Every structure is written in structure tokens, then in C-alpha cells.
N, C-alpha and C positions, 0 to 999 in steps of 0.2 A: 645710199648704196648698201649692198648686202655685205655679209661678213667677209667673203673672199675679196671683194673689191676694196673694202676698207683696209684689210690687211695688206693688200698689194700697194695701196696708195701710201700707207704709213711706212712700209718697208722700203719704198722707193725714194724716200727723202734722204738727202746726203747724210744727215746726222744719224740716221738709223741703218746705215749700210751694213754694219757688223751685227745687227740684232737678228734674232730668230723671228722669221715671219709668222710662225705659229703663235708666238706670244702676242702679236698684234691681233690675231684672230680671236684669241681668248679675251683680250681686253675689250674688243668691240662687242663681243657676245655678252660680256658682263654688262656693258652699258645698255645693251638692248633688253636683256631678260631680267636683270637684277634691279628691282625697284629701289633698293637701298643705295646702289651706286648712283642712281638718278637723283635721289633725295639728299645725299650727303657728299661732301667734298672728299677727294682723296688726300691723304697726308702729303703726297708729293706736290699737289697744287698748293697746299698751305705753306710748305717749305719754300717753294719757288717764289711765292708772293712775299714771304718774310725776307728772303734774300734781296728781292727788288726794293722793298721798303728800306732795308739797311743801306743799299747803294745810294738811293735817293737822299737819305738822311745823313750820308757820309758817316755811317756808324759801323764800327768794326764788329763783325760777327765772330764770336769765340765759341768753339764747340765745347760741350761739357764732356769730360772723360771720366770713366770709371776704371780704375786700375786695381787688379788683384795683386796683393803683396803678402809678405810673410814676415812677421817680427820674430826676433830671436827668442822672445818670451813666450811665443805661441807654442801649443802642442802641435808638432809637425805632422802628427798622424791625422789630426782633424783639419788643420789650416793649410795643408799642402796645396800648392798652386796647381790648378788643373793641367794635366799633360795631354788630355784627349780633346779633340775638337768637338765640342758638344754644346747644346743649348741647355741652360739651367735657369732656375728661378732663384733670386737672391732676395731675402727679406730680413728685416730686423724685428726681433720679438723676444720678450723675456720667456725663458723656460720653454722655448720652441713654439710659443703661442703665435699664431698668425694674426697680425694686428689689423685693426681698422675694418671699415666697410669698403668692399671692393666696388669699383665702377670704372667705366671707360668714358673718355671724353670724345665727342664727335663734333664736326662742323656742319651744321645744316646749311644748305644752299639758300642764300638770301636771308638767313637769320643770324646765327651766331653759335656760340658754344652751347653744347647740351651734354649733360652727364647722364649716363645710362647705368643703372645698378647692375651688378653681376648676376642678380636674380632675374633680370629682364630677359625675355625670350629673344630680344634683338642683340644681346651682348655677343654671342658667337658669330652670327652672320655679319655683323658690323666689323668684327675683329678679323675674321678669316673669309673674305669674299671669294678668294681663289678656291678654298676648300668647300665652300657652300655657295656655288655660283648662282643658284636660283633664290638665294636669300632664305633658305630653309630655317625654320625656328630652331633655336637652341633650347636647352632645358629651362623650365620655369616651374615654380612651386605648384601650379595647378595642373600639371601634366597628368592626364589620366592613363591608367593601364588599359591596353587593348585586350589583354588576356588576363583573366582572373588568376590570382596567385593562391598560395596556401594559407594566407592570413587575411585579415579583414581590411588591410590597407589597400586602398584603391588608386593611390597616386604613385607615380614613379619617383624614386629618390634620385638625387643627383648622381650618386655613386653608381646606381643601376644604369642610368642613362649613358654615362661615359664608358662603363664597362661593356655595354652592348656595342657601342660604336668602335671599340678597340679590337673587335674580333673580325678576322677575314672570313668571308663566306664564299663557297664555291659558286661560280657563275655571276657574282656581283662584284663590280669594281668599287673599291672603297678609297676615295681620294685622300682620306685622313691618314692612310697608311703608305701613301706613295708621294709625299710632298717633301721629302728630304728633311732639312733642318726645320722647315715649317711644321712638320709632323711633331718634331721634338718640342717646339714651342707650344703647339696645341695641347700636348700631353701635360707639360708642366703647368701651363695656365689652367687647365681643367682641374688638376689636383689642388692648385692654390684656391680655386673657387670652392671646391668641395670642403677643404679645410676651413675656410672662412665661414661658410654656411653652417658647418657643424658647430664651430665655436660660438657663433652668434646665436644659434638656436639654443645652446646650453645656457648662455648668458641670460637670454630673455625668458626661458621657460623653466629652468630649474629653480626650486625653492632656495632662497639664500641660506647657506649654512654658515655657522660661526663656530669658532674653536676657542675654548678657554680651559683652564685647570679647575679642578673641583674647588680649591681654595679661593680662586678668583671669582668663581660663580657664587660661592658662599658669601664672600665679602660684598658682592653686588646686591644680593637679595636681602641682607640684613642692614644695608645702608639706608640713608634717607632718600628723599624723592629727587634730589638734585644730582643728575648724572649728565655727563657730556654726551653720552650716546648709549647704544645697546652694549651689553657685555661682550667680551671676547673680540676676536677679529674675524673678518669675513674670509672665507676660504672657498676655493673651487677644487673639487676632487682631483687628486693628482693623476688619476687615470686618463683625464682629458689630454694631458700633455705627454702622450706616449712618445718616448724618445728624448724627452728633455733631460737636463742634468739631474734633477731630483729623481726622475723615474729610473735613469740608468744607474744611479748610485744605489737605489733600492734593489734593482735587479742584481747588481754586483754583490750586495750583502746577502741576498737570497741564495745566490750561487755559492758563496763562501760557506753557507750553512751546510751544503752538501759535503764539504770537506770534513766537518765535525761528525757527520753521519756515516760517510763511506770512506773517508781518508782522502788523500790528495789524488787528483786526476793523474792518469798515467800517460795519456797521449794527447798531443795538440795537433789539430789538423786544419789546414786552410785549403779550401776548394774554390777555384776561380772559374767563372764562365769563360768559354772559348768561343771566339767569333768564327772559328773554323769548324765547329761542329756541323756534321752533315745535316742535322735537323734544321739548322739555321740557314746554311748555304743553299740547300735545295728548295727553300721557300722564299728566297729573295727574288724579286723581279729583276729583269735585265737592267744593269747599271746601278742597282741598289747596293748600299753597304749595310752591314749589320748595325752600325751606330745609328742609322736612320730608321731602324725598325725596333724601337725599344719594346714594343708589344711582343714581338717574336722572341727577342732576347730574353725577356722576363719569363715568358711561358716555358721556353725550352730549359732555361736555367732551373726553374722550380721543379720541372719534371726530372731533370738530372739530379737535383738535390734529393728528391724523393727516392730515386733509385740508389743514391749513395747511402741514405739512411737505411734502406733495406739491406744493403750489403753489410753495414756496420752493426745493425741491431739484430734482426732475426738470423742472419747468416754468420755473424760474429767473425768476419774476416780478419779483424785486428784483436780478437779475443772476446770473451763473453762480457758484455757491458752491463754494469749495474746502475750507472748514473751518467748523465750527459747534459751539456748545455750547448747551445749554438746561437750565434748572432750574425745576421745578414748585414752587409755593408756595401756602400757605393762610394768609393774613394776617388772621385774625379778622374778616374782612368777609363771611363767608358763602359765598364762591365761589372756586374755584381760579383761578390764572393761571400763566403761564410767562414767564420772561425768556429771550431768545435773543440770541446774538451771532453774526453772520455775517461771514465773510471772503470776499470775491469775487476773481475773477481780475482781473488788471491792467486789461484792456480794459473791465471793468464798473465800475471804481471811479469814485466821484462826486468830481470834482476841482474843479468850479466851481459857481457859484450857479445857472446855467441847468440843469445836470444835476440838481441837488438839487430844483429847483422842478418838474421833470418827474416826479419820483418821489414827493415829499413835499409836503404842503400843511399850513399852519397857519391856514387861513382857512375861514369858513363858505361852503359852496357856494351858488350862485345858486338861490334857492328857486323861481324861475320856470322856468329851463331844466333844473334837475335837482332836483325836489322830493323824490324818493326819497332821494338822498344827503344832502340838507339835513336831512331828518327823522332819518336814521341818525346823522349827525354831531351833531345837536342833542341826541340822547338818550344818546350814548355817548362823545363826544370833547370834552366841555366840562368844564374844571376847575371844580368847585363853588365857590360863594362862600366866600372866606376873608379873612384880614386883618381890617380894621376891621369889615367886614360880617359876619364870622363868626369871632371870635377863638378859638373852641373847635374849629375844624375839625381833623381828624386830621393835616393837613399842616402845622399851625402849630407852631413851636418858637421860644421866646424872641421872641414877637410877630412873627415873620417866617415867611412861607411857604417851606418847604424846597424847593419846586419852582419858586420865584421867579415865581409868578403874582400878579397879572396882568402880562403882558409889556408891552413898549412897542410902539406902532405903528411899522411900518417899511415903506418903499416897495419894498425889495428884500432879498434874502438875502445874508448875509455870514458868513464863518467867523470866529468869535470867538477871542480870544487864549486862552481857557480850554479850548479844545478842543471846544466845542459851538457849532453854527451859530446865528446869530440869523435865524430864518426870516421870510420876508416876511409881514407882517401889516398890510395896508392898512386905512385908515380909510374903509371903503366903506358905512358906516351899516347894515350887516347886523347883526342881533342875535337872540338868543333869550332868553326869560324863564326863569330857573332859580330856584326858591324865592323868587319875587317880585322878583328882581334881574335887570336887563338885562345880559346877557353878550355881548360882541362878540368880534372876532378876537383880542383880547389874552388871552382865556381859552381859546382852542382848543388842544387837545393835538395835536401833529404826528401826521399819519396818512397812509397810502397809500390813495388813493381806491378802488383796485381791491380791496384786501383788506378795507377797511371795508365796502364795498358787499356783498362776497361773504359775509362772516361776521356782519354786523349786530351787531357787538360792539366793545368797546374794543380797538383794535389800534394801539397807539402805536408809530410807526416813527421812529427818530432816527439821526443821523449821528455816528460817532466820528471826530474830526479829529486829536487829538493823543494821544500814548502815555500821558500821565498820566491822561487821561480814560478810556482803556482799562483801566488798573489799577483805577480807581474802579468801573467797570462790572463787571469781573470780581469784585471784592470784594462789590459789591452783589448779584450773582447768587448768590454762594456765602457769603452772610452767615450761613447756618445756619437751622434751623427756628424756628417760633414758640415764644416763651417768655412767661412771665407772672411779674410781681412781685406776690406776694400777701401780705396781712397778716391773721393770724387772731387774734381777740381776743374777749373777753366785755365787752359794754357794762356800765358801772357808773355808777350815779347818784351815787356818792360823789365829790364834787368834789376830795377830797384825793387820790384815786387817778386818775392820768392815764395815758394810753397813751404809752409812750416812743417818740419819733420818731427811732430810730436805724437805721442801715443793717442792723444785725444782726437787727432785729426783722422784716425783710421777707424772705420766702422766695423764692429763685430757683427757678422750677419750669418744667417743660416743659408746653406747651399743645397739645392735639391736638383738632381739631374733627371733626365727623362726616364731611364730605367727604374730609378727609385719611385718616381711619380706613378708609373704603371704598376709597380709592385704594390704600392699602397692603394691605388684605385681598385685593383682586382682583389684586394683583401688578403694577400699573402702575408705570412707571419714575418716579423722583423727579428724575433728571437724566440727561443723555446728551451725548455729543460724537462728532465724526466720526472722531477718531484715538485709537488705543490708545497708552498711554504706559508705557514701561518705566522704573521709578524706580531710579536708581543712587545708591549711598552715596558721600558725600564724607568722607574720614577721613584721619587721620594714620597712619603705619606702625604696625601692631600694635593699632590701635583700631577695626578693622572689626568690625561687630556679627555675632555668631553666635547662631543660634537652635537649641536642642537640647531633647530630651525630658528631663524630670526623671528622675534616676537613671541617665542614660546616661553620665555623667562620673564616673569613679572613678580617683583619682590613683594608686592602686596598680596598676591594670591597663592604663592607657593611657599611651602614649609622650608625653613633653612636646612641645608644639607649638613649631615653630621660629618665632622672631620675627625679622623683618627679611629 
């Protein structure tokens, strides 16, 4: 029968009465035109057969569950439980290293299990038959360029391949961008493969490097012929693990060097992507949500970030900037944001309350004289109900709001002893209703009216007053990427068998959402700063570190190093 007849026959069965007829048409078409569907079994077939075998063997099937949790000892800024409904990849690896060789497992009809390497051109069509209905090849190492580039390389890199697929083109329907959560899964899976391929290439092709001190190398070369192994220890350049703990600590130390050169930063700014931006909403297809278009969200956000930097640096809307740093983050809330620290020239520094009030406000605008700004602030700059009104709010820790909201009413601005100003928050009876709760000036997040009006998004602008507050803000900016604490177990009805609540039972894992995956695939920066920093070693005589290639040190042929 043809596709229409098959769809009608399947939809007419009693068990399928509530199913969409178009879905059956797609499934029948897949079985007709996709050779992989004909050659391999669907996972649904495998699952149903396993259920039947369990019934025949009178064996209880227990599902495996993965639960996201949060321990009191965890950094709640990194290990916060996701509040947005999104698809993410979770993996365990030291220093952000993506572990192992990737592969998919398929069931060949009439055969058995078969593993497919993530480098195989069949990996994508076997994993996403709905997105690649004709079984189109995915990326593979031998993929040739059809148009010559500016360099001698003739093959397409994995990053180039997926970057190409993530762009919408006029007149061409791209199913990869219209598959809802499956699009998110495709994106995070693609980034994971790119990361694995990159690390495996470095492991296999870079010359092995070793690290030792001058004294240690000296002792090795003047010793006898009996050694347990080569001198020093094997290292992999830290640049490989961009975003890892060691990398972020180094970035923090580099950023702190700006303080010794330019003085403490003056302004702390947080800029968050808004799903209501016209550039996003006008490019969504009917029925689409912004969360299912991570490509669109990432592109628009980076264009907005570029526009923000233009306002802050060449136009100096917050003062003439001499130094800056910024860090991009994706905190399990669905959309990206950046933290920025700005250091201004002396004549632009905010030294008193009047100067601060001219630049920063922590009050609702007048809805009569400026209804546009009032609407923007009401939607973007209100700290959501927390405390007794909402004890499960993400900002709550030990029954206290970590952001110290709601604040107290104040008639004027003053510089607090802890390094953060107490902004003017007058009791002027203005309020907005948020989730059924009246919110007044005590819940307004400090903002710059000019930037908030321009970008129609969350643009928190604050003042750094004391050096210990600066250290906290630098550490806040460089706290590292999102992580997740997960617990994997099988539910058991036997009361005698309980789940152990031990810290070892929880897995510390890296968490990457779809917007972050697109951000990395397209090569956007995760952080930046105004000044380059040359790192110098501090060491005792004879203990300076030396990096050398494995096999380059031979105590028989090299002269001993001079110590001292």
C-alpha cells in the first residue's frame, strides 16, 4: 500500500485512535525510503521484545533513574538544579576533559549488536532518522570540501560541518532547526562529538611533553643507568581544557593582575539574554519556542553583546573604560548571560551618592511620565518572590535569599561597609504584581535606565566599593562552568533495600545545555579581557619548571645542568 493508505490503516486501529495520522505517514515513508530503517531495528522494537522476555521469565523490570540533586557542600552557583525545561548532555571527566571514545550501539536485523564509532558517517543518520529521513551521511574524517578555502586544507572539519548545518537559509527548510527538543539533543550531541574528536586528535598526534624542575632533571642526568622511567611527569597543555578548574583559576589570577595595574574595578554588570527580543520572536516558526531554537538564541545574544560592548567602550555610556573583563555563562536557566567588570578612568569614578544616583537606579520608574521604561523594568528587573513567599526559589539557601532580597526602604544612597552601596529605594507606593505578589522598590534589581531601555533585557549594573568585594566579584565571574550532581539508581519495592545517602553515591558531572553547545560550535568567546597577561614563575633556585619532549633527555649524551 502507498503512504496514505498505510497511514490511514495504522490510524484506524483502536490503540492508535488518539495519535496524529501524519506521524504514521512519516513512519511509513521512513520505512520506504530510508535504507537504515530497513537494515536496523528501532529501539522501540528492542524495548518491547525485552518487556516480553521479562514477562515470560517472570522477571521484574526495574527502570534506571538519574536524579539531579544538590548537596549542601556544593557551590550552588555551579551545581544549581536546572529550572528550565531543556535538553543537556551530562558527562564525567577530570578538568572538563571529555572522556573515552564515542560510539553508538545499533541492532542489525537478523544479526545482533553492532557498535558504530562517532567518526563513522552513519552515526548521525542512525541516531536521528527523523531529522535525516533519507539516511543522509553525517560528518566523517574523509569529507572533502566542495569549494576551495583560503588554506591548503581540503577536508571539512567537524566544527565547520555542524556550523554549516546550524544556519537557516532563505527558501530552504532545515529540519534540524524545527524538531523541538530533538533539535536540542542534536546540538549537544554534536558538540560532544566535536570535543571528543578534538581531544583524541591531540592525544594521538601531539608530541608527548614532560615537566620537571631543573634540579630534578640534573639529578636524573648525573645518575646511573637504572631508572624506573623517563624524567618528570607527562603533561597535556592546559589550553586544551578551556573552562576547566585550572584554566578558570589562571584566568582569575590574570584578571586580578589588572587590579595591581589599574586599581579596583568600578562597575559590575550582568547582561542576560531575553527570549522576548524581537530578533528572536520574529524568526520563530509557528508554534516554536525560543528554547527550541538554541541557534537563534545564541546568534542574537552575541549580536546584542557586541552592541553592548560598543555602548560601553567606544561610546563610554558608563564612563571612559581603561580595563575590562567578561565571562559568558549558561546557568541551567535556558538562556545565556555575561558578567562584566569595568575599570574607569579617575575622572569617571563614582565617588559619592549623587554620582551613583545619576547612573544607577533601584526604583520603579514613574508609570505616567515613562510608561515604556516602567514596563521594561517590571518585566526584567524585578527579583522574583522568595523567602516566606517562595521558599523553593533558586536564590534561597538555608531559608535566606542569597541576594538579600527584599531590601529595605531608603531615602538616599550610601556606601555600605561591606563594599556594596545601599541604593535609594523610596517608599513611593509604586508596585508591580509578580506571580500574584505585590513587588515594590525593595525588590528592584539595580539598573542603568539607558541600557535597560535600549536592550529591553535584564541589565544589572552595580558599584564595586571595596577591594574585598572586588575579589568576590572576580571569583564569581570565574567560578567555572555549569556542573551537576547526579544520582543513578534502580527503584526497589523491597523495603529492606534502601538507597545509601552518601557523598560517594553522587556523581560529579559536567552539564552542557544546548545554547552553550551552539556557542562553542560557532566559536564564540567564553571570556575576554582588555589586557594580555604574561605569567611568570615564582620559584626557589634550581626549582624552575622545564618543559621538554619525551626522549629528548639522555643522561649519557647531555651535559649536566648547572645549578645555582
